[in-house]
PyMOL Python script that loads the backbone (N, CA, C, O; Angstrom):
from pymol import cmd

cmd.read_pdbstr("""\
ATOM      1  N   MET A   1       0.830  -1.195   0.000  1.00  0.00           N
ATOM      2  CA  MET A   1       0.000   0.000   0.000  1.00  0.00           C
ATOM      3  C   MET A   1       0.869   1.250   0.000  1.00  0.00           C
ATOM      4  O   MET A   1       0.659   2.162  -0.800  1.00  0.00           O
ATOM      5  N   PHE A   2       1.855   1.286   0.911  1.00  0.00           N
ATOM      6  CA  PHE A   2       2.758   2.442   1.011  1.00  0.00           C
ATOM      7  C   PHE A   2       3.524   2.644  -0.293  1.00  0.00           C
ATOM      8  O   PHE A   2       3.687   3.771  -0.763  1.00  0.00           O
ATOM      9  N   ARG A   3       3.993   1.534  -0.873  1.00  0.00           N
ATOM     10  CA  ARG A   3       4.737   1.604  -2.132  1.00  0.00           C
ATOM     11  C   ARG A   3       3.872   2.186  -3.241  1.00  0.00           C
ATOM     12  O   ARG A   3       4.350   2.999  -4.032  1.00  0.00           O
ATOM     13  N   ASN A   4       2.618   1.789  -3.312  1.00  0.00           N
ATOM     14  CA  ASN A   4       1.703   2.315  -4.331  1.00  0.00           C
ATOM     15  C   ASN A   4       1.507   3.815  -4.159  1.00  0.00           C
ATOM     16  O   ASN A   4       1.392   4.538  -5.149  1.00  0.00           O
ATOM     17  N   SER A   5       1.467   4.291  -2.924  1.00  0.00           N
ATOM     18  CA  SER A   5       1.322   5.730  -2.662  1.00  0.00           C
ATOM     19  C   SER A   5       2.540   6.498  -3.150  1.00  0.00           C
ATOM     20  O   SER A   5       2.411   7.585  -3.714  1.00  0.00           O
ATOM     21  N   ILE A   6       3.718   5.934  -2.934  1.00  0.00           N
ATOM     22  CA  ILE A   6       4.955   6.587  -3.385  1.00  0.00           C
ATOM     23  C   ILE A   6       4.976   6.652  -4.907  1.00  0.00           C
ATOM     24  O   ILE A   6       5.306   7.692  -5.477  1.00  0.00           O
ATOM     25  N   VAL A   7       4.631   5.560  -5.565  1.00  0.00           N
ATOM     26  CA  VAL A   7       4.618   5.526  -7.029  1.00  0.00           C
ATOM     27  C   VAL A   7       3.600   6.534  -7.566  1.00  0.00           C
ATOM     28  O   VAL A   7       3.885   7.257  -8.521  1.00  0.00           O
ATOM     29  N   ALA A   8       2.430   6.582  -6.963  1.00  0.00           N
ATOM     30  CA  ALA A   8       1.403   7.529  -7.401  1.00  0.00           C
ATOM     31  C   ALA A   8       1.863   8.964  -7.195  1.00  0.00           C
ATOM     32  O   ALA A   8       1.621   9.817  -8.049  1.00  0.00           O
ATOM     33  N   SER A   9       2.517   9.240  -6.087  1.00  0.00           N
ATOM     34  CA  SER A   9       3.021  10.587  -5.818  1.00  0.00           C
ATOM     35  C   SER A   9       4.086  10.989  -6.830  1.00  0.00           C
ATOM     36  O   SER A   9       4.099  12.121  -7.314  1.00  0.00           O
ATOM     37  N   MET A  10       4.978  10.055  -7.146  1.00  0.00           N
ATOM     38  CA  MET A  10       6.032  10.344  -8.121  1.00  0.00           C
ATOM     39  C   MET A  10       5.440  10.599  -9.499  1.00  0.00           C
ATOM     40  O   MET A  10       5.909  11.483 -10.217  1.00  0.00           O
ATOM     41  N   ALA A  11       4.435   9.853  -9.872  1.00  0.00           N
ATOM     42  CA  ALA A  11       3.782  10.053 -11.162  1.00  0.00           C
ATOM     43  C   ALA A  11       3.113  11.421 -11.217  1.00  0.00           C
ATOM     44  O   ALA A  11       3.184  12.109 -12.235  1.00  0.00           O
ATOM     45  N   LEU A  12       2.466  11.814 -10.131  1.00  0.00           N
ATOM     46  CA  LEU A  12       1.816  13.118 -10.062  1.00  0.00           C
ATOM     47  C   LEU A  12       2.844  14.233 -10.174  1.00  0.00           C
ATOM     48  O   LEU A  12       2.612  15.216 -10.878  1.00  0.00           O
ATOM     49  N   LEU A  13       3.965  14.099  -9.498  1.00  0.00           N
ATOM     50  CA  LEU A  13       5.025  15.099  -9.587  1.00  0.00           C
ATOM     51  C   LEU A  13       5.539  15.223 -11.013  1.00  0.00           C
ATOM     52  O   LEU A  13       5.850  16.327 -11.460  1.00  0.00           O
ATOM     53  N   GLY A  14       5.634  14.132 -11.720  1.00  0.00           N
ATOM     54  CA  GLY A  14       6.059  14.168 -13.117  1.00  0.00           C
ATOM     55  C   GLY A  14       5.095  14.937 -13.977  1.00  0.00           C
ATOM     56  O   GLY A  14       5.522  15.691 -14.852  1.00  0.00           O
ATOM     57  N   VAL A  15       3.806  14.772 -13.759  1.00  0.00           N
ATOM     58  CA  VAL A  15       2.790  15.517 -14.499  1.00  0.00           C
ATOM     59  C   VAL A  15       2.882  17.000 -14.172  1.00  0.00           C
ATOM     60  O   VAL A  15       2.803  17.834 -15.073  1.00  0.00           O
ATOM     61  N   VAL A  16       3.048  17.340 -12.906  1.00  0.00           N
ATOM     62  CA  VAL A  16       3.166  18.736 -12.495  1.00  0.00           C
ATOM     63  C   VAL A  16       4.407  19.358 -13.117  1.00  0.00           C
ATOM     64  O   VAL A  16       4.349  20.495 -13.584  1.00  0.00           O
ATOM     65  N   ALA A  17       5.522  18.647 -13.134  1.00  0.00           N
ATOM     66  CA  ALA A  17       6.766  19.169 -13.708  1.00  0.00           C
ATOM     67  C   ALA A  17       6.601  19.450 -15.189  1.00  0.00           C
ATOM     68  O   ALA A  17       7.066  20.480 -15.677  1.00  0.00           O
ATOM     69  N   VAL A  18       5.943  18.547 -15.916  1.00  0.00           N
ATOM     70  CA  VAL A  18       5.724  18.766 -17.337  1.00  0.00           C
ATOM     71  C   VAL A  18       4.813  19.965 -17.550  1.00  0.00           C
ATOM     72  O   VAL A  18       5.059  20.761 -18.456  1.00  0.00           O
ATOM     73  N   SER A  19       3.779  20.117 -16.747  1.00  0.00           N
ATOM     74  CA  SER A  19       2.874  21.250 -16.872  1.00  0.00           C
ATOM     75  C   SER A  19       3.590  22.559 -16.601  1.00  0.00           C
ATOM     76  O   SER A  19       3.386  23.537 -17.319  1.00  0.00           O
ATOM     77  N   ALA A  20       4.427  22.589 -15.573  1.00  0.00           N
ATOM     78  CA  ALA A  20       5.160  23.808 -15.246  1.00  0.00           C
ATOM     79  C   ALA A  20       6.121  24.158 -16.370  1.00  0.00           C
ATOM     80  O   ALA A  20       6.281  25.330 -16.711  1.00  0.00           O
ATOM     81  N   GLN A  21       6.758  23.155 -16.941  1.00  0.00           N
ATOM     82  CA  GLN A  21       7.706  23.389 -18.021  1.00  0.00           C
ATOM     83  C   GLN A  21       6.988  24.000 -19.221  1.00  0.00           C
ATOM     84  O   GLN A  21       7.507  24.935 -19.831  1.00  0.00           O
ATOM     85  N   ALA A  22       5.829  23.503 -19.566  1.00  0.00           N
ATOM     86  CA  ALA A  22       5.092  24.026 -20.703  1.00  0.00           C
ATOM     87  C   ALA A  22       4.714  25.486 -20.475  1.00  0.00           C
ATOM     88  O   ALA A  22       4.769  26.290 -21.405  1.00  0.00           O
ATOM     89  N   GLY A  23       4.330  25.838 -19.247  1.00  0.00           N
ATOM     90  CA  GLY A  23       4.010  27.228 -18.937  1.00  0.00           C
ATOM     91  C   GLY A  23       5.231  28.114 -19.068  1.00  0.00           C
ATOM     92  O   GLY A  23       5.125  29.235 -19.566  1.00  0.00           O
ATOM     93  N   ASP A  24       6.394  27.636 -18.631  1.00  0.00           N
ATOM     94  CA  ASP A  24       7.629  28.394 -18.738  1.00  0.00           C
ATOM     95  C   ASP A  24       7.976  28.642 -20.200  1.00  0.00           C
ATOM     96  O   ASP A  24       8.366  29.749 -20.570  1.00  0.00           O
ATOM     97  N   LEU A  25       7.836  27.623 -21.023  1.00  0.00           N
ATOM     98  CA  LEU A  25       8.157  27.760 -22.434  1.00  0.00           C
ATOM     99  C   LEU A  25       7.219  28.759 -23.114  1.00  0.00           C
ATOM    100  O   LEU A  25       7.657  29.570 -23.929  1.00  0.00           O
ATOM    101  N   GLU A  26       5.961  28.699 -22.785  1.00  0.00           N
ATOM    102  CA  GLU A  26       5.002  29.638 -23.384  1.00  0.00           C
ATOM    103  C   GLU A  26       5.300  31.068 -22.932  1.00  0.00           C
ATOM    104  O   GLU A  26       5.242  31.997 -23.737  1.00  0.00           O
ATOM    105  N   ARG A  27       5.611  31.243 -21.672  1.00  0.00           N
ATOM    106  CA  ARG A  27       5.976  32.571 -21.165  1.00  0.00           C
ATOM    107  C   ARG A  27       7.259  33.054 -21.842  1.00  0.00           C
ATOM    108  O   ARG A  27       7.366  34.219 -22.223  1.00  0.00           O
ATOM    109  N   GLY A  28       8.224  32.157 -21.989  1.00  0.00           N
ATOM    110  CA  GLY A  28       9.471  32.508 -22.654  1.00  0.00           C
ATOM    111  C   GLY A  28       9.246  32.942 -24.085  1.00  0.00           C
ATOM    112  O   GLY A  28       9.836  33.921 -24.542  1.00  0.00           O
ATOM    113  N   ARG A  29       8.393  32.218 -24.797  1.00  0.00           N
ATOM    114  CA  ARG A  29       8.068  32.580 -26.181  1.00  0.00           C
ATOM    115  C   ARG A  29       7.414  33.954 -26.244  1.00  0.00           C
ATOM    116  O   ARG A  29       7.763  34.782 -27.085  1.00  0.00           O
ATOM    117  N   ALA A  30       6.473  34.185 -25.355  1.00  0.00           N
ATOM    118  CA  ALA A  30       5.763  35.475 -25.358  1.00  0.00           C
ATOM    119  C   ALA A  30       6.712  36.632 -25.049  1.00  0.00           C
ATOM    120  O   ALA A  30       6.665  37.666 -25.714  1.00  0.00           O
ATOM    121  N   LEU A  31       7.569  36.463 -24.047  1.00  0.00           N
ATOM    122  CA  LEU A  31       8.520  37.523 -23.709  1.00  0.00           C
ATOM    123  C   LEU A  31       9.498  37.752 -24.859  1.00  0.00           C
ATOM    124  O   LEU A  31       9.794  38.894 -25.208  1.00  0.00           O
ATOM    125  N   HIS A  32       9.995  36.670 -25.444  1.00  0.00           N
ATOM    126  CA  HIS A  32      10.922  36.770 -26.571  1.00  0.00           C
ATOM    127  C   HIS A  32      10.264  37.502 -27.736  1.00  0.00           C
ATOM    128  O   HIS A  32      10.834  38.447 -28.281  1.00  0.00           O
ATOM    129  N   ASP A  33       9.078  37.072 -28.112  1.00  0.00           N
ATOM    130  CA  ASP A  33       8.412  37.663 -29.268  1.00  0.00           C
ATOM    131  C   ASP A  33       8.060  39.128 -29.033  1.00  0.00           C
ATOM    132  O   ASP A  33       8.065  39.928 -29.969  1.00  0.00           O
ATOM    133  N   THR A  34       7.758  39.476 -27.799  1.00  0.00           N
ATOM    134  CA  THR A  34       7.396  40.854 -27.474  1.00  0.00           C
ATOM    135  C   THR A  34       8.609  41.773 -27.401  1.00  0.00           C
ATOM    136  O   THR A  34       8.547  42.914 -27.857  1.00  0.00           O
ATOM    137  N   HIS A  35       9.700  41.292 -26.839  1.00  0.00           N
ATOM    138  CA  HIS A  35      10.837  42.175 -26.556  1.00  0.00           C
ATOM    139  C   HIS A  35      12.065  41.952 -27.435  1.00  0.00           C
ATOM    140  O   HIS A  35      12.774  42.912 -27.738  1.00  0.00           O
ATOM    141  N   CYS A  36      12.331  40.741 -27.844  1.00  0.00           N
ATOM    142  CA  CYS A  36      13.588  40.446 -28.552  1.00  0.00           C
ATOM    143  C   CYS A  36      13.480  40.636 -30.059  1.00  0.00           C
ATOM    144  O   CYS A  36      14.442  41.049 -30.707  1.00  0.00           O
ATOM    145  N   LEU A  37      12.312  40.334 -30.616  1.00  0.00           N
ATOM    146  CA  LEU A  37      12.152  40.442 -32.064  1.00  0.00           C
ATOM    147  C   LEU A  37      12.106  41.884 -32.540  1.00  0.00           C
ATOM    148  O   LEU A  37      12.134  42.137 -33.744  1.00  0.00           O
ATOM    149  N   MET A  38      12.036  42.827 -31.619  1.00  0.00           N
ATOM    150  CA  MET A  38      12.035  44.241 -31.999  1.00  0.00           C
ATOM    151  C   MET A  38      13.371  44.622 -32.623  1.00  0.00           C
ATOM    152  O   MET A  38      13.422  45.500 -33.484  1.00  0.00           O
ATOM    153  N   CYS A  39      14.457  43.970 -32.199  1.00  0.00           N
ATOM    154  CA  CYS A  39      15.805  44.343 -32.655  1.00  0.00           C
ATOM    155  C   CYS A  39      16.434  43.347 -33.615  1.00  0.00           C
ATOM    156  O   CYS A  39      17.306  43.722 -34.399  1.00  0.00           O
ATOM    157  N   HIS A  40      16.023  42.109 -33.576  1.00  0.00           N
ATOM    158  CA  HIS A  40      16.609  41.126 -34.479  1.00  0.00           C
ATOM    159  C   HIS A  40      15.643  40.002 -34.771  1.00  0.00           C
ATOM    160  O   HIS A  40      14.690  39.762 -34.031  1.00  0.00           O
ATOM    161  N   ASP A  41      15.917  39.308 -35.883  1.00  0.00           N
ATOM    162  CA  ASP A  41      15.060  38.178 -36.253  1.00  0.00           C
ATOM    163  C   ASP A  41      15.679  36.865 -35.753  1.00  0.00           C
ATOM    164  O   ASP A  41      16.840  36.844 -35.345  1.00  0.00           O
ATOM    165  N   PRO A  42      14.915  35.785 -35.783  1.00  0.00           N
ATOM    166  CA  PRO A  42      15.404  34.504 -35.253  1.00  0.00           C
ATOM    167  C   PRO A  42      16.638  33.953 -35.958  1.00  0.00           C
ATOM    168  O   PRO A  42      17.274  33.037 -35.436  1.00  0.00           O
ATOM    169  N   GLY A  43      16.993  34.476 -37.119  1.00  0.00           N
ATOM    170  CA  GLY A  43      18.181  34.011 -37.817  1.00  0.00           C
ATOM    171  C   GLY A  43      19.461  34.201 -37.018  1.00  0.00           C
ATOM    172  O   GLY A  43      20.475  33.560 -37.291  1.00  0.00           O
ATOM    173  N   ILE A  44      19.407  35.082 -36.036  1.00  0.00           N
ATOM    174  CA  ILE A  44      20.580  35.331 -35.196  1.00  0.00           C
ATOM    175  C   ILE A  44      21.009  34.069 -34.448  1.00  0.00           C
ATOM    176  O   ILE A  44      22.185  33.918 -34.119  1.00  0.00           O
ATOM    177  N   TYR A  45      20.077  33.172 -34.180  1.00  0.00           N
ATOM    178  CA  TYR A  45      20.384  31.969 -33.401  1.00  0.00           C
ATOM    179  C   TYR A  45      21.066  30.881 -34.221  1.00  0.00           C
ATOM    180  O   TYR A  45      21.639  29.950 -33.656  1.00  0.00           O
ATOM    181  N   SER A  46      21.011  30.987 -35.537  1.00  0.00           N
ATOM    182  CA  SER A  46      21.599  29.945 -36.378  1.00  0.00           C
ATOM    183  C   SER A  46      22.858  30.421 -37.111  1.00  0.00           C
ATOM    184  O   SER A  46      23.363  29.718 -37.987  1.00  0.00           O
ATOM    185  N   ARG A  47      23.357  31.581 -36.769  1.00  0.00           N
ATOM    186  CA  ARG A  47      24.592  32.074 -37.391  1.00  0.00           C
ATOM    187  C   ARG A  47      25.752  31.146 -37.024  1.00  0.00           C
ATOM    188  O   ARG A  47      25.796  30.624 -35.911  1.00  0.00           O
ATOM    189  N   PRO A  48      26.679  30.942 -37.941  1.00  0.00           N
ATOM    190  CA  PRO A  48      27.827  30.086 -37.616  1.00  0.00           C
ATOM    191  C   PRO A  48      28.712  30.686 -36.524  1.00  0.00           C
ATOM    192  O   PRO A  48      29.387  29.950 -35.804  1.00  0.00           O
ATOM    193  N   ASP A  49      28.715  31.996 -36.394  1.00  0.00           N
ATOM    194  CA  ASP A  49      29.569  32.654 -35.394  1.00  0.00           C
ATOM    195  C   ASP A  49      28.778  33.119 -34.168  1.00  0.00           C
ATOM    196  O   ASP A  49      29.160  34.089 -33.513  1.00  0.00           O
ATOM    197  N   ARG A  50      27.691  32.437 -33.862  1.00  0.00           N
ATOM    198  CA  ARG A  50      26.864  32.857 -32.732  1.00  0.00           C
ATOM    199  C   ARG A  50      27.660  32.816 -31.422  1.00  0.00           C
ATOM    200  O   ARG A  50      28.580  32.015 -31.259  1.00  0.00           O
ATOM    201  N   ILE A  51      27.286  33.687 -30.515  1.00  0.00           N
ATOM    202  CA  ILE A  51      27.998  33.820 -29.237  1.00  0.00           C
ATOM    203  C   ILE A  51      27.638  32.689 -28.284  1.00  0.00           C
ATOM    204  O   ILE A  51      28.509  32.145 -27.606  1.00  0.00           O
ATOM    205  N   ALA A  52      26.382  32.341 -28.232  1.00  0.00           N
ATOM    206  CA  ALA A  52      25.906  31.345 -27.271  1.00  0.00           C
ATOM    207  C   ALA A  52      25.868  29.956 -27.906  1.00  0.00           C
ATOM    208  O   ALA A  52      25.239  29.749 -28.944  1.00  0.00           O
ATOM    209  N   ASN A  53      26.546  29.018 -27.267  1.00  0.00           N
ATOM    210  CA  ASN A  53      26.569  27.640 -27.759  1.00  0.00           C
ATOM    211  C   ASN A  53      26.257  26.617 -26.677  1.00  0.00           C
ATOM    212  O   ASN A  53      26.358  25.414 -26.916  1.00  0.00           O
ATOM    213  N   SER A  54      25.883  27.077 -25.501  1.00  0.00           N
ATOM    214  CA  SER A  54      25.499  26.196 -24.407  1.00  0.00           C
ATOM    215  C   SER A  54      24.353  26.867 -23.648  1.00  0.00           C
ATOM    216  O   SER A  54      24.077  28.054 -23.823  1.00  0.00           O
ATOM    217  N   TYR A  55      23.700  26.078 -22.808  1.00  0.00           N
ATOM    218  CA  TYR A  55      22.595  26.640 -22.027  1.00  0.00           C
ATOM    219  C   TYR A  55      23.070  27.822 -21.183  1.00  0.00           C
ATOM    220  O   TYR A  55      22.408  28.859 -21.141  1.00  0.00           O
ATOM    221  N   LEU A  56      24.199  27.676 -20.520  1.00  0.00           N
ATOM    222  CA  LEU A  56      24.725  28.747 -19.679  1.00  0.00           C
ATOM    223  C   LEU A  56      25.010  30.008 -20.492  1.00  0.00           C
ATOM    224  O   LEU A  56      24.710  31.116 -20.047  1.00  0.00           O
ATOM    225  N   GLU A  57      25.582  29.846 -21.667  1.00  0.00           N
ATOM    226  CA  GLU A  57      25.870  31.000 -22.521  1.00  0.00           C
ATOM    227  C   GLU A  57      24.588  31.671 -23.016  1.00  0.00           C
ATOM    228  O   GLU A  57      24.531  32.896 -23.118  1.00  0.00           O
ATOM    229  N   ILE A  58      23.566  30.879 -23.322  1.00  0.00           N
ATOM    230  CA  ILE A  58      22.272  31.451 -23.709  1.00  0.00           C
ATOM    231  C   ILE A  58      21.724  32.269 -22.553  1.00  0.00           C
ATOM    232  O   ILE A  58      21.274  33.399 -22.738  1.00  0.00           O
ATOM    233  N   ARG A  59      21.763  31.695 -21.367  1.00  0.00           N
ATOM    234  CA  ARG A  59      21.247  32.391 -20.181  1.00  0.00           C
ATOM    235  C   ARG A  59      22.003  33.692 -19.933  1.00  0.00           C
ATOM    236  O   ARG A  59      21.393  34.706 -19.592  1.00  0.00           O
ATOM    237  N   GLN A  60      23.313  33.673 -20.098  1.00  0.00           N
ATOM    238  CA  GLN A  60      24.108  34.884 -19.913  1.00  0.00           C
ATOM    239  C   GLN A  60      23.707  35.965 -20.912  1.00  0.00           C
ATOM    240  O   GLN A  60      23.647  37.144 -20.563  1.00  0.00           O
ATOM    241  N   GLN A  61      23.435  35.569 -22.141  1.00  0.00           N
ATOM    242  CA  GLN A  61      23.028  36.547 -23.147  1.00  0.00           C
ATOM    243  C   GLN A  61      21.630  37.098 -22.864  1.00  0.00           C
ATOM    244  O   GLN A  61      21.387  38.295 -23.022  1.00  0.00           O
ATOM    245  N   VAL A  62      20.722  36.234 -22.449  1.00  0.00           N
ATOM    246  CA  VAL A  62      19.372  36.696 -22.086  1.00  0.00           C
ATOM    247  C   VAL A  62      19.468  37.688 -20.931  1.00  0.00           C
ATOM    248  O   VAL A  62      18.847  38.750 -20.970  1.00  0.00           O
ATOM    249  N   GLN A  63      20.241  37.346 -19.911  1.00  0.00           N
ATOM    250  CA  GLN A  63      20.414  38.244 -18.766  1.00  0.00           C
ATOM    251  C   GLN A  63      21.053  39.558 -19.206  1.00  0.00           C
ATOM    252  O   GLN A  63      20.617  40.635 -18.799  1.00  0.00           O
ATOM    253  N   ARG A  64      22.073  39.465 -20.026  1.00  0.00           N
ATOM    254  CA  ARG A  64      22.778  40.668 -20.506  1.00  0.00           C
ATOM    255  C   ARG A  64      21.835  41.613 -21.239  1.00  0.00           C
ATOM    256  O   ARG A  64      21.815  42.813 -20.969  1.00  0.00           O
ATOM    257  N   TRP A  65      21.055  41.066 -22.167  1.00  0.00           N
ATOM    258  CA  TRP A  65      20.196  41.933 -22.968  1.00  0.00           C
ATOM    259  C   TRP A  65      18.999  42.445 -22.198  1.00  0.00           C
ATOM    260  O   TRP A  65      18.529  43.551 -22.464  1.00  0.00           O
ATOM    261  N   GLN A  66      18.492  41.677 -21.255  1.00  0.00           N
ATOM    262  CA  GLN A  66      17.387  42.225 -20.458  1.00  0.00           C
ATOM    263  C   GLN A  66      17.907  43.330 -19.557  1.00  0.00           C
ATOM    264  O   GLN A  66      17.183  44.283 -19.272  1.00  0.00           O
ATOM    265  N   ASP A  67      19.164  43.218 -19.097  1.00  0.00           N
ATOM    266  CA  ASP A  67      19.783  44.299 -18.316  1.00  0.00           C
ATOM    267  C   ASP A  67      20.010  45.529 -19.193  1.00  0.00           C
ATOM    268  O   ASP A  67      19.689  46.647 -18.790  1.00  0.00           O
ATOM    269  N   ASN A  68      20.570  45.323 -20.402  1.00  0.00           N
ATOM    270  CA  ASN A  68      20.863  46.437 -21.309  1.00  0.00           C
ATOM    271  C   ASN A  68      19.611  47.213 -21.697  1.00  0.00           C
ATOM    272  O   ASN A  68      19.650  48.434 -21.851  1.00  0.00           O
ATOM    273  N   THR A  69      18.520  46.509 -21.851  1.00  0.00           N
ATOM    274  CA  THR A  69      17.277  47.158 -22.267  1.00  0.00           C
ATOM    275  C   THR A  69      16.388  47.556 -21.091  1.00  0.00           C
ATOM    276  O   THR A  69      15.293  48.087 -21.274  1.00  0.00           O
ATOM    277  N   ARG A  70      16.878  47.290 -19.886  1.00  0.00           N
ATOM    278  CA  ARG A  70      16.181  47.669 -18.642  1.00  0.00           C
ATOM    279  C   ARG A  70      14.741  47.130 -18.579  1.00  0.00           C
ATOM    280  O   ARG A  70      13.800  47.848 -18.241  1.00  0.00           O
ATOM    281  N   LEU A  71      14.612  45.861 -18.913  1.00  0.00           N
ATOM    282  CA  LEU A  71      13.283  45.243 -18.897  1.00  0.00           C
ATOM    283  C   LEU A  71      12.797  44.902 -17.499  1.00  0.00           C
ATOM    284  O   LEU A  71      11.594  44.766 -17.278  1.00  0.00           O
ATOM    285  N   ARG A  72      13.714  44.764 -16.558  1.00  0.00           N
ATOM    286  CA  ARG A  72      13.368  44.400 -15.175  1.00  0.00           C
ATOM    287  C   ARG A  72      12.672  43.047 -15.084  1.00  0.00           C
ATOM    288  O   ARG A  72      11.735  42.872 -14.304  1.00  0.00           O
ATOM    289  N   TRP A  73      13.131  42.105 -15.876  1.00  0.00           N
ATOM    290  CA  TRP A  73      12.579  40.765 -15.804  1.00  0.00           C
ATOM    291  C   TRP A  73      12.976  40.115 -14.489  1.00  0.00           C
ATOM    292  O   TRP A  73      14.034  40.406 -13.930  1.00  0.00           O
ATOM    293  N   THR A  74      12.125  39.243 -14.011  1.00  0.00           N
ATOM    294  CA  THR A  74      12.450  38.429 -12.847  1.00  0.00           C
ATOM    295  C   THR A  74      13.373  37.299 -13.303  1.00  0.00           C
ATOM    296  O   THR A  74      13.543  37.078 -14.502  1.00  0.00           O
ATOM    297  N   GLN A  75      13.962  36.593 -12.354  1.00  0.00           N
ATOM    298  CA  GLN A  75      14.776  35.428 -12.707  1.00  0.00           C
ATOM    299  C   GLN A  75      13.916  34.363 -13.386  1.00  0.00           C
ATOM    300  O   GLN A  75      14.396  33.628 -14.249  1.00  0.00           O
ATOM    301  N   TYR A  76      12.648  34.284 -12.994  1.00  0.00           N
ATOM    302  CA  TYR A  76      11.711  33.358 -13.642  1.00  0.00           C
ATOM    303  C   TYR A  76      11.553  33.711 -15.116  1.00  0.00           C
ATOM    304  O   TYR A  76      11.513  32.821 -15.965  1.00  0.00           O
ATOM    305  N   ASP A  77      11.465  35.000 -15.425  1.00  0.00           N
ATOM    306  CA  ASP A  77      11.349  35.441 -16.809  1.00  0.00           C
ATOM    307  C   ASP A  77      12.612  35.091 -17.602  1.00  0.00           C
ATOM    308  O   ASP A  77      12.533  34.584 -18.721  1.00  0.00           O
ATOM    309  N   VAL A  78      13.771  35.366 -17.011  1.00  0.00           N
ATOM    310  CA  VAL A  78      15.045  35.053 -17.666  1.00  0.00           C
ATOM    311  C   VAL A  78      15.141  33.554 -17.934  1.00  0.00           C
ATOM    312  O   VAL A  78      15.535  33.139 -19.024  1.00  0.00           O
ATOM    313  N   GLU A  79      14.786  32.750 -16.951  1.00  0.00           N
ATOM    314  CA  GLU A  79      14.823  31.290 -17.117  1.00  0.00           C
ATOM    315  C   GLU A  79      13.825  30.837 -18.176  1.00  0.00           C
ATOM    316  O   GLU A  79      14.122  29.934 -18.958  1.00  0.00           O
ATOM    317  N   SER A  80      12.661  31.447 -18.208  1.00  0.00           N
ATOM    318  CA  SER A  80      11.643  31.064 -19.185  1.00  0.00           C
ATOM    319  C   SER A  80      12.114  31.341 -20.606  1.00  0.00           C
ATOM    320  O   SER A  80      11.967  30.492 -21.486  1.00  0.00           O
ATOM    321  N   VAL A  81      12.679  32.520 -20.836  1.00  0.00           N
ATOM    322  CA  VAL A  81      13.184  32.854 -22.172  1.00  0.00           C
ATOM    323  C   VAL A  81      14.362  31.950 -22.522  1.00  0.00           C
ATOM    324  O   VAL A  81      14.455  31.460 -23.648  1.00  0.00           O
ATOM    325  N   THR A  82      15.257  31.729 -21.570  1.00  0.00           N
ATOM    326  CA  THR A  82      16.400  30.848 -21.812  1.00  0.00           C
ATOM    327  C   THR A  82      15.937  29.444 -22.165  1.00  0.00           C
ATOM    328  O   THR A  82      16.435  28.852 -23.123  1.00  0.00           O
ATOM    329  N   ASP A  83      14.992  28.904 -21.405  1.00  0.00           N
ATOM    330  CA  ASP A  83      14.473  27.561 -21.681  1.00  0.00           C
ATOM    331  C   ASP A  83      13.846  27.498 -23.067  1.00  0.00           C
ATOM    332  O   ASP A  83      14.050  26.530 -23.801  1.00  0.00           O
ATOM    333  N   TRP A  84      13.084  28.526 -23.426  1.00  0.00           N
ATOM    334  CA  TRP A  84      12.424  28.540 -24.726  1.00  0.00           C
ATOM    335  C   TRP A  84      13.453  28.592 -25.850  1.00  0.00           C
ATOM    336  O   TRP A  84      13.342  27.852 -26.827  1.00  0.00           O
ATOM    337  N   LEU A  85      14.450  29.460 -25.717  1.00  0.00           N
ATOM    338  CA  LEU A  85      15.493  29.546 -26.742  1.00  0.00           C
ATOM    339  C   LEU A  85      16.277  28.240 -26.856  1.00  0.00           C
ATOM    340  O   LEU A  85      16.562  27.775 -27.959  1.00  0.00           O
ATOM    341  N   ALA A  86      16.620  27.653 -25.714  1.00  0.00           N
ATOM    342  CA  ALA A  86      17.370  26.395 -25.716  1.00  0.00           C
ATOM    343  C   ALA A  86      16.577  25.297 -26.423  1.00  0.00           C
ATOM    344  O   ALA A  86      17.145  24.484 -27.151  1.00  0.00           O
ATOM    345  N   ASP A  87      15.278  25.279 -26.209  1.00  0.00           N
ATOM    346  CA  ASP A  87      14.421  24.262 -26.810  1.00  0.00           C
ATOM    347  C   ASP A  87      14.131  24.552 -28.280  1.00  0.00           C
ATOM    348  O   ASP A  87      14.310  23.681 -29.131  1.00  0.00           O
ATOM    349  N   LYS A  88      13.696  25.742 -28.575  1.00  0.00           N
ATOM    350  CA  LYS A  88      13.200  26.092 -29.913  1.00  0.00           C
ATOM    351  C   LYS A  88      14.317  26.336 -30.925  1.00  0.00           C
ATOM    352  O   LYS A  88      14.261  25.813 -32.038  1.00  0.00           O
ATOM    353  N   HIS A  89      15.305  27.103 -30.565  1.00  0.00           N
ATOM    354  CA  HIS A  89      16.306  27.535 -31.543  1.00  0.00           C
ATOM    355  C   HIS A  89      17.632  26.795 -31.439  1.00  0.00           C
ATOM    356  O   HIS A  89      18.287  26.549 -32.452  1.00  0.00           O
ATOM    357  N   TYR A  90      18.027  26.443 -30.238  1.00  0.00           N
ATOM    358  CA  TYR A  90      19.338  25.821 -30.068  1.00  0.00           C
ATOM    359  C   TYR A  90      19.278  24.306 -29.949  1.00  0.00           C
ATOM    360  O   TYR A  90      20.294  23.625 -30.095  1.00  0.00           O
ATOM    361  N   ARG A  91      18.095  23.782 -29.685  1.00  0.00           N
ATOM    362  CA  ARG A  91      17.904  22.335 -29.539  1.00  0.00           C
ATOM    363  C   ARG A  91      18.837  21.756 -28.466  1.00  0.00           C
ATOM    364  O   ARG A  91      19.442  20.701 -28.656  1.00  0.00           O
ATOM    365  N   LEU A  92      18.938  22.459 -27.352  1.00  0.00           N
ATOM    366  CA  LEU A  92      19.774  22.041 -26.228  1.00  0.00           C
ATOM    367  C   LEU A  92      18.910  21.625 -25.057  1.00  0.00           C
ATOM    368  O   LEU A  92      17.803  22.139 -24.898  1.00  0.00           O
ATOM    369  N   PRO A  93      19.390  20.703 -24.231  1.00  0.00           N
ATOM    370  CA  PRO A  93      18.655  20.369 -23.010  1.00  0.00           C
ATOM    371  C   PRO A  93      18.691  21.547 -22.041  1.00  0.00           C
ATOM    372  O   PRO A  93      19.648  22.321 -22.016  1.00  0.00           O
ATOM    373  N   TYR A  94      17.646  21.665 -21.257  1.00  0.00           N
ATOM    374  CA  TYR A  94      17.601  22.736 -20.256  1.00  0.00           C
ATOM    375  C   TYR A  94      17.176  22.197 -18.934  1.00  0.00           C
ATOM    376  O   TYR A  94      17.079  22.948 -17.963  1.00  0.00           O
TER     377      TYR A  94
END
""", "prot")
cmd.dss("prot")
cmd.show_as("cartoon", "prot")
cmd.util.cbc("prot")
cmd.orient("prot")
């Protein structure tokens, strides 16, 4: 009985994690499309000489540009945009 409860709890946590991730990605897409596309198009992510080539480097660039443009994003916003870029454009795990 106890084992079944643990398995059920773990399964529920997996569903919650997937749901939270989807919300983060959607928020990241919305923030990106609203604020980042004003200055450049998505082709910037596929340039051979791109600056960011890892998740950490993507995050550093997102943080840098939100600071430069004084967007006042929360860390949740920065993570959401980073996760979305890593998934959509860079095809990297996050």
